[in-house]
Structures are given as structure tokens and as C-alpha cells.
C-alpha positions as CSV (number, residue, x, y, z in Angstrom):
1,M,-72.1,16.5,151.5
2,L,-70.6,17.7,154.7
3,T,-68.0,20.5,152.6
4,T,-70.3,21.6,150.7
5,G,-72.7,22.1,153.5
6,W,-69.8,24.0,155.3
7,V,-69.1,26.5,152.6
8,W,-72.6,27.3,152.4
9,T,-72.6,28.1,155.9
10,R,-69.5,29.8,155.7
11,T,-70.7,31.8,152.6
12,G,-74.0,32.4,154.4
13,L,-72.3,33.8,157.8
14,L,-69.7,36.0,156.0
15,W,-72.7,37.8,153.9
16,L,-74.7,38.0,157.6
17,F,-72.5,39.4,159.4
18,T,-70.1,41.9,157.2
19,I,-73.0,43.7,155.7
20,G,-75.4,43.6,159.4
21,V,-72.3,44.9,160.7
22,A,-71.9,47.6,158.1
23,V,-75.8,48.2,158.4
24,F,-75.7,48.5,162.2
25,S,-72.5,50.7,161.9
26,W,-74.2,53.1,160.1
27,R,-76.9,53.5,163.0
28,F,-75.6,56.8,163.8
29,M,-77.2,58.5,161.2
30,V,-80.6,57.7,162.6
31,G,-79.7,58.0,166.4
32,G,-77.5,60.5,166.1
33,V,-73.2,60.0,167.5
34,E,-74.1,60.8,171.4
35,A,-77.0,58.2,171.9
36,T,-75.4,55.4,170.0
37,M,-71.6,56.1,169.8
38,E,-71.4,57.6,173.6
39,F,-68.1,55.9,174.3
40,V,-66.0,57.5,171.0
41,A,-68.4,60.7,170.7
42,Y,-65.9,63.1,171.9
43,H,-63.8,62.4,168.4
44,A,-67.2,63.5,166.3
45,Q,-66.5,66.7,168.3
46,L,-63.0,67.1,168.4
47,R,-62.2,65.9,164.8
48,P,-65.3,65.8,162.9
49,I,-63.7,64.7,159.4
50,A,-61.4,62.0,160.4
51,F,-64.0,60.8,162.9
52,F,-66.8,60.7,159.6
53,G,-64.5,59.5,157.5
54,H,-64.1,56.7,159.3
55,V,-67.3,55.3,160.2
56,V,-69.0,55.9,157.3
57,L,-66.6,54.5,155.2
58,A,-65.0,51.6,156.7
59,P,-68.7,50.1,156.5
60,V,-68.4,50.3,153.1
61,A,-65.5,48.7,152.9
62,L,-67.0,45.8,155.2
63,A,-69.9,45.5,153.2
64,L,-67.8,44.9,149.7
65,V,-66.0,41.9,151.3
66,P,-68.6,39.2,150.4
67,L,-68.7,40.6,147.0
68,Q,-64.9,40.8,146.3
69,L,-64.9,36.7,147.4
70,W,-67.2,35.7,145.3
71,Q,-65.6,33.4,142.7
72,G,-68.3,33.3,140.6
73,L,-69.0,37.1,139.9
74,R,-64.6,37.6,139.4
75,E,-65.0,35.2,137.0
76,K,-67.9,35.6,135.2
77,R,-68.2,39.9,135.4
78,P,-64.3,40.5,136.2
79,Q,-64.9,44.2,135.4
80,V,-67.2,44.4,137.6
81,H,-64.7,42.8,140.2
82,R,-62.2,45.3,139.2
83,L,-64.7,48.1,139.8
84,M,-65.8,47.3,143.3
85,G,-62.4,46.1,144.0
86,R,-61.3,50.4,143.5
87,A,-64.2,51.3,145.2
88,Y,-63.2,49.0,148.4
89,G,-59.5,50.1,148.1
90,I,-60.9,53.7,148.4
91,A,-63.0,53.1,151.5
92,V,-60.0,51.2,152.8
93,L,-57.6,54.0,152.4
94,L,-59.6,57.2,153.4
95,S,-60.9,54.9,156.5
96,G,-57.8,53.7,157.0
97,A,-55.9,56.6,157.3
98,S,-58.8,58.6,159.2
99,G,-58.8,55.5,161.7
100,L,-55.1,56.2,162.6
101,W,-55.5,59.5,163.4
102,L,-58.5,58.4,165.4
103,A,-56.1,56.2,167.3
104,V,-52.9,58.4,168.0
105,T,-55.6,60.6,169.7
106,T,-57.8,58.2,171.3
107,E,-58.5,58.9,174.9
108,A,-58.7,55.2,175.9
109,G,-55.1,54.9,176.8
110,P,-51.4,54.0,175.3
111,V,-52.5,50.2,174.9
112,A,-55.7,50.9,172.6
113,A,-54.2,53.5,171.0
114,F,-51.1,51.0,169.8
115,G,-53.3,48.5,169.4
116,F,-55.9,50.5,166.9
117,G,-52.8,52.3,165.8
118,L,-51.1,49.1,164.3
119,L,-54.3,47.6,163.1
120,A,-55.0,51.2,160.8
121,V,-50.9,50.8,159.4
122,L,-51.5,47.0,158.6
123,W,-54.7,47.8,157.0
124,L,-53.6,50.4,154.5
125,G,-50.2,48.3,154.1
126,T,-51.9,44.7,152.8
127,T,-54.5,47.0,150.9
128,I,-52.0,49.2,148.9
129,T,-49.7,46.4,148.4
130,G,-52.5,44.5,147.0
131,I,-53.5,47.7,144.9
132,R,-50.0,47.3,143.3
133,L,-49.7,43.8,142.9
134,A,-53.5,43.8,140.9
135,M,-52.2,46.3,138.7
136,S,-48.9,44.7,138.1
137,G,-50.6,42.1,137.3
138,D,-49.7,39.6,139.6
139,R,-52.9,37.7,140.6
140,T,-51.8,35.5,143.0
141,A,-50.1,37.7,145.0
142,H,-52.8,40.1,144.6
143,R,-55.2,37.6,146.5
144,R,-53.0,36.3,149.0
145,W,-52.6,40.1,150.1
146,M,-56.6,41.1,150.1
147,I,-56.7,38.2,152.2
148,R,-54.9,39.8,154.8
149,S,-56.5,42.9,154.1
150,V,-59.9,41.2,154.5
151,A,-59.0,39.7,158.2
152,L,-58.6,42.9,158.8
153,T,-62.0,44.9,157.9
154,L,-63.0,41.8,159.4
155,A,-62.0,43.4,162.5
156,A,-64.9,45.2,162.2
157,V,-67.0,42.2,162.7
158,T,-65.0,40.4,166.1
159,L,-64.6,43.5,167.5
160,R,-68.7,43.6,167.7
161,I,-68.7,40.4,168.8
162,Q,-65.9,40.5,171.7
163,I,-67.7,44.2,173.3
164,P,-70.6,42.4,174.2
165,A,-69.1,39.8,175.0
166,S,-66.7,41.2,177.5
167,M,-70.0,43.2,179.0
168,M,-71.7,39.7,179.5
169,L,-69.0,38.5,181.2
170,D,-69.2,41.4,183.4
171,I,-65.3,42.7,183.0
172,P,-65.1,46.2,183.1
173,F,-65.1,48.5,180.0
174,D,-62.0,50.1,180.7
175,T,-60.6,46.8,181.2
176,A,-61.7,45.2,178.6
177,Y,-61.3,47.8,175.7
178,P,-57.2,47.7,175.7
179,A,-57.5,44.2,175.2
180,I,-60.1,44.2,172.3
181,A,-58.1,46.7,170.3
182,W,-55.8,43.5,169.9
183,L,-58.2,41.0,169.7
184,C,-60.3,42.2,167.3
185,W,-57.4,41.5,164.7
186,V,-54.7,39.5,165.6
187,P,-56.1,36.5,165.8
188,N,-57.9,37.4,162.0
189,L,-54.9,37.8,161.1
190,L,-53.1,34.9,162.2
191,V,-55.9,32.8,161.1
192,A,-55.6,34.1,157.5
193,E,-51.6,33.0,157.9
194,L,-52.8,30.0,158.3
195,V,-55.3,30.0,155.3
196,L,-52.5,31.0,153.4
197,R,-49.9,28.2,154.4
198,W,-51.8,25.4,154.5
199,P,-50.6,23.0,151.6
200,R,-53.2,22.6,149.1
201,R,-53.9,19.0,147.6
202,P,-53.2,19.4,143.7
203,T,-56.2,19.2,141.8
204,V,-56.5,16.3,139.8
205,R,-58.3,16.5,136.6
206,L,-59.7,13.3,134.8
207,R,-59.8,13.1,131.2
208,A,-62.1,11.3,129.0
209,P,-61.0,8.0,127.2
210,A,-60.0,8.8,123.5
């Protein structure tokens, strides 16, 4: 009973945070970049293609995460799962490449640049590897690499938790932001690796008496 409750809670939080942050990320479409994303608005002026490619498509990948992890959909509607997987892959590839360029050209300093840059490289690498394994038919390895990709996609969620948390702790933004450039994704990836390496109990199947 407790296990079932935890699974439902975990699933509900995943849907809430991924969809919520994705929608929140598109707030610039209503309020404008200057008003809603002041600290990165210079990217929109200097490199608009990379900026809008990232802020428009990264939330698409994030919103697709709970759908791609939905086991029932994956088993009952495999074609829908593959179609959304292609959409997820395209969104990651385009927004990841854009994010890498934004990291290289950031004005937040070398620590933030390296943190976000490495995130973009690993995000692209894990996703490309997962796609390649899916195309080769290795479902087990595909799943493992896509879990890593999803962990990095969820950096968008942890980032938006950590920034207001640093403000509540009265940490200067110039101090907090370079640290968050690492903290938003490194713990996610470590948790994913722990989950992947955690020993699984063998499933015991009971047979009806003959």
C-alpha cells in the first residue's frame, strides 16, 4: 500500500513539475523577454536564433518527459511512444545545440559557462546515444541512456527551484548562479546513475497448479 502511494505521489509530482515548468518557461510569449527573463535578455538581442531555439524547444522536451516514461502508453501504444520520442529527440537536439552556444557566449562568467556548456554536451550525448540504440533495437540500453537524458532534461525543474531558494537564503545572484549552473544537473545525473545501478530483485512469477 505504501509502495503504491509512493508511486502515485512520485508520478503526480513528475507531471506537475514538468508540465508546470514547461508552461512557465513560455511566459515570455505573453510578458516579453525583457520583463520575464531580464538576466538573460541580452541573449535575445545578440543571438536571437539560439536564444529562442532554446527557450521554445527545451520546454517541449520537458513536457514530453512524463509521456515518454508512461509505461502503459509505451506498452499499449508503441507507435505513439516512438512518435513522441522523435519529437523529444528533435527538441533536445535543437535546444541543446542552442543551449551550448548560449553557454559559450554567456556573460555570467567561466564557471557558469562551463557548467551549462557541459550540461548541453551531456544532454546531447545521452539523447543521441539513446536514439541510436533505439534504432538498433537494443531496448534495454536505450532505456538506460534515455533515463540519463531525462535526468538532464529535469535540470530545467531543479534550476527553477534553486534560483528562488537562493533568493530566499539571501545569497547574491552573482554568487548563486554559477553554482546553480552545476547544481541544477549534477545531482540529477548522480541520482539517475544510482537508480540504474541499484540491484533489482528478481521477479517471481507464480504459476497456477496443474
